[in-house]
C-alpha positions in Angstrom: 0.0 0.0 0.0 2.8 2.4 0.8 4.2 1.8 -2.7 0.9 2.5 -4.2 0.6 5.8 -2.3 4.2 6.7 -3.2 3.4 5.9 -6.9 0.2 8.0 -6.8 2.1 10.9 -5.2 4.8 10.5 -7.8 2.3 10.3 -10.5 0.5 13.4 -9.3 3.7 15.3 -9.0 4.8 14.2 -12.5 1.4 15.1 -13.9 1.6 18.5 -12.3 5.1 19.1 -13.6 4.2 17.9 -17.0 1.0 20.0 -17.1 3.0 23.1 -16.0 5.7 22.4 -18.6 3.0 22.0 -21.3 1.4 25.3 -20.2 4.8 27.0 -20.3 5.6 25.5 -23.7 2.1 26.5 -24.9 2.6 30.1 -23.6 6.1 30.3 -25.2 4.8 28.9 -28.5 1.8 31.3 -28.5 4.2 34.2 -27.7 6.5 33.0 -30.5 3.6 32.8 -33.0 2.3 36.3 -32.0 5.8 37.8 -32.5 6.2 35.9 -35.8 2.8 37.1 -37.1 3.6 40.6 -36.1 7.0 40.4 -37.7 5.4 39.0 -40.9 2.9 41.8 -40.9 5.6 44.5 -40.5 7.7 43.0 -43.3 4.7 42.6 -45.6 3.9 46.3 -45.0 7.5 47.3 -45.6 7.5 45.2 -48.8 4.3 46.9 -50.0 5.8 50.4 -49.3 9.0 49.5 -51.1 7.1 48.1 -54.1 5.1 51.3 -54.3 8.2 53.4 -54.0 9.9 51.3 -56.7 7.0 51.8 -59.1 7.0 55.5 -58.5 10.7 55.6 -59.0 10.5 53.6 -62.2 7.8 56.0 -63.5 10.0 59.0 -62.6 13.0 57.4 -64.4 10.9 56.8 -67.5 9.6 60.3 -67.5 13.0 61.8 -67.0 14.5 59.6 -69.7 11.9 60.8 -72.1 12.6 64.4 -71.1 16.3 63.8 -71.5 15.7 62.4 -75.0 13.6 65.4 -76.0 16.1 67.9 -74.5 19.0 66.1 -76.2 17.2 66.4 -79.5 16.8 70.1 -78.9 20.4 70.4 -78.0 21.5 68.5 -81.1 19.3 70.8 -83.3 20.7 73.9 -81.6 24.3 72.7 -82.1 23.6 71.9 -85.8 22.1 75.4 -86.3 25.2 76.8 -84.5 27.5 74.9 -86.8 25.6 76.2 -89.8 25.9 79.8 -88.5 29.4 79.5 -87.3 31.2 80.2 -90.7 29.2 83.4 -91.1 29.9 84.6 -87.5 33.5 83.7 -87.1 36.2 86.3 -87.9 37.8 85.2 -91.1 41.1 86.7 -90.2 40.2 90.0 -91.8 42.1 93.0 -90.5 40.3 95.7 -88.6 40.7 98.2 -91.4 39.2 95.7 -93.9 36.2 95.1 -91.7 35.6 98.8 -91.2 35.8 99.3 -95.0 33.3 96.5 -95.6 31.0 97.9 -92.9 31.1 101.4 -94.5 30.4 99.9 -97.9 27.4 98.0 -96.5 26.1 101.2 -94.8 26.6 103.2 -98.0 24.7 100.5 -100.0 21.8 100.6 -97.5 21.6 104.4 -97.6 21.5 104.3 -101.4 18.7 101.7 -101.2 16.8 103.9 -98.7 17.1 106.9 -101.0 15.9 104.9 -103.9 12.9 103.6 -101.9 12.0 107.1 -100.7 12.2 108.4 -104.3 10.0 105.6 -105.5 7.4 106.4 -102.8 7.4 110.1 -103.9 6.8 109.2 -107.6 
């Protein structure tokens, strides 16, 4: 009988310890699951925000690339026009005296044209 009581007492203690260990393990597991679910939710939200930011950045890159392409086209056209005008605008190694003479001849020619036009208007 003593053995039976000892065994019952042992069994009760073992059951109590096992039950307490299971409760502690269940609590630890539930805490782990709660933390894991919270971590997953935070990471999913961060992923969503980063995906949205990436999409906006990609759209901005596409827009700026198109703008760059248009601006480059305008620059190329301006440079081509500059190259076309450059020979007329660049000093052709004419001396100052020669340029003054040519300018005076041009002014004289324009004055003669003005006189001719004024005479034509009077007639």
